[in-house]
N, C-alpha and C positions, 0 to 999 in steps of 0.2 A: 342461730338464726342467720340467714344468708345475706340479707340486705337491710338497708336502713328502713325501707318500707315494711319489711317483716317485723323488725324490732318495734317500730311505731305501732303497727297493728296489734301486736301481742301486748304491748304496754297498755294501749287504749282498751283492749278487751279485758285485761286484768283489772284495770281501774273501774271499768263499768260493772264488773262482777261485785266489787266491793261496794260501789254505790247502790246497786240494786238490792243487795242483801243486808246493808248496814242497819236499816230500820228494824228489820226482822230480828237481827242479832241483838239489838239493845232493848227492844220493846218487851215488856213483860207479857207472858202468854197465859191465857186462862184455861187452856186445854189442849193437850197433844203436842205442844210446841217445846222449844228448848227449855224455857224457864220452868215449866211445870212438870216435865218428865223426870221422875226420880232415876238417879243413876248410882246405885250402890256400888262400892268397889268390888264386892263379891257377896255371895250368900253368907259367908262365914267369918270374914275378917273384920267386920264392923260390929259395934255393940248396938244391936237394934232394940235394946230394952230401954234406951234413953229417949228423950223427947226432941232430939235435934231435927231441924228441918231438912228433909231429904233433898230439897232443891238447892241447898247452899253450895255443895261441891260443884254443881253444874253452873250456878250463878258466878261463883268465883272464877271458873274457867272462862266464862264469857267476858267477865270484867278484865281478866288478864289478857285475853285475846284482843279486846278493844284497845288496851294500852299498847300492846306490842305492835299492832297494825299501824296505829297512829304514829308511833315513834319511827317506824320504818319509812312511812310516807314522808314524815317531816325531815328525816335525815337526807333523803334523796332530793327533796324540794330545796333544802338549804344549799346543796351543791349548785343548783341552778341559780338561786338567789346570789350566791357569792361570785360565781363565774360570770354572770351577766350583770353584776353590780346593780341589782334591782332594789328600789326603795319605795315603790308605790304598789298598792293593791295586793299586799302580801297576806296570806292566810295565817292565822294563829297556829302555833305548833300543836294546839289541842283541838283544832277544827278539822276533823277527819274529812268531811265532805269538801270543805274548802281546799284542803291539800289535794284531794282527788281532782278537783276542777283545775287547780293550778298546774298539776302535772299533765293533765290533758291538754291545757293550752300550750304547754311547752314540749309536748311529746315529740313533735317533728324535729325541733332543734336538738332535743336531748338524745334522739335516736342516733345522732352522729357523735355523741360523747364516748370517750374511751371506756367509761363504766356503764354504758347503756345496757349491754347484754346482761351484766351482773345484776343491775337494778331491776331489769325486766324479769329475770328469773326469780329474784327474791320476791318481788311484788306478786308475781303469778302464784308462787307457793302460798303466800299469805292470803291471797284472794280465794284459793281453793279451801283453805281452812275456814275462812269466813263463811263461804257458801255451805260447807259441811255443817258448821255449827248453827247457821240460821235455818237450814232446811235438812235436818238429819234424815237419812234414808232408813226406813223401817225394814227390818229383816223379814223375809217371807218364811222363816223357819225358826224353830226354837229347839234347844238341846233337851234331850230326854234322859241322857245318861251315857255310860260307857258300854260298848259292845263286849259281852263276855264270851262270845263264840271262840272256839279254837280253830285256828287257821294254820296253814303251812307257810312257814317263813324260812327261806334258805334251807329247805329240806327237813325242817323240824317243826313240831307242833308248838304253837304259842298262842296266847290269848290275843285276840284281835285288838281290843282296847281303842277301837275307833269311836268317834262321836256319833251317837244315834240322834238323828234330827227328825222332827215332825214338821211336815209341810201342809199347807192348805190343800184339801181335796185329794190327798194321797196318803198312803200308809207310811209310817216312820221308816227311815232307811239309814243304815250304817255308812258313814262316809269313807271307811277304809275297805271293808270286804264287800260292800254293795248289797248286803242282805236287806230285803224289804219285807216287812210283815206288819200285821196289826199290832196295836199297842199292847193288847192283852197278852200276846205271844212274847213280846219283849219283856213285859213285866214278869212273866213266869221264868224267863231266862235270867233276868237280872236279879230277881229276889227268890231263888229256889228254896231258901230255908225260912221264908217269911210267909205266914198264913195271911193272905191278902183278903181283907174285907173291904167292901165299898166305903164304909164309914169307919174312921179310925180316930183314936185320941191323939193329943199332942205328943205323948210319949211314944206312941206307935208310929207317928210320922217321922220321928228322929232318924231311925235307921233307913227309912225309905228315901228321905232327902239326902242323907249322906251317900247312899248307894248311887243316887241319880246324879249328884253334883260334886261329890268328893269333898275334901276338906275336913276340918274338925267337926264333931257333932254339934249341931245347933241345940240350944236349950229350949225346953218346953215353954219357958216364959217368953222367949223370942218369938216362937210360933204364935202364941197368944197375942203378942204385940203386933205382929204382922196382920193378924185378923182384925185387930182394933183399927189398924190404919187402912183397912179396906182392900188389902191385897187379895183376899179371898173371904168367903163367908163360912160361918159355922152352920152346922146342919142338925142342931138339936143336942141331946145328951143321952148317955147310956143309963142303965138302971142304977148306976152308982153316982149319978149326977155329974159325970165327967163330960166336958164338951166334946162333941164329935165333929169331924171334918170329912169332906169328900176327898179321898186321897188323890183321885185323878185331877180334880179341880185345883188342889193345892200344888201338885207337881207341875201342872200346866202353868199356873200363875207364877210360880217361882222360877220356872224355866224361862218365861218371858223376861222377868227381871234380871235373871242371870245373863241372858243374852245381851240385854241393854248395857250391862256393865263391862262387857268384854271389849 
């Protein structure tokens, strides 16, 4: 930053971002927000057969973020308190908004401090994290699997292995080779040795999910647990009484969850 005015402006902007997003960051959400959105670490690395609350990892992250931001603001506020020998109207070290207001009041003076640039850079970084956590941006695409097409790489044929993504109002496209085609075409390419029916059992879903997302095979019990949790619906039963699922709906639903975990 080139001048004291630039430092002051940047500091005030960062503090305002924290203030505007703080309530959304700490308030419980009943739908679509940070608190209620499940964020599994991946499709396959967690044990989805237990009864843990999917929101706990996200809640833990928000609690940790609140603590870290407050500690950073308090540490810089203490510098002002000590160097200005202030004794009145001081915010508590746990009062985040009080610390924001205190730093705003002293922003002009602090802009001339030798540590002002470092303080502003750090507070701006934390403000960005607060804003991202309070209002996460939803992706406009979801992963469908890995592109199995053969392409030329350095004069030799190799599997593309790019990520195939589905977008609203357009056909899925590979992010490496650029191939764009309808999902049925991609399915035939990705699963050439699998007889694809519209409705499949949990056991038949296992290789489809592994092909689409990689990792270790998920268990049939886990698929049933996902259905019980409302990630997707069952669509009846076959003549042997086995539960059936719409394979397209399941892959789409788990692709959305897989994207949220990345």
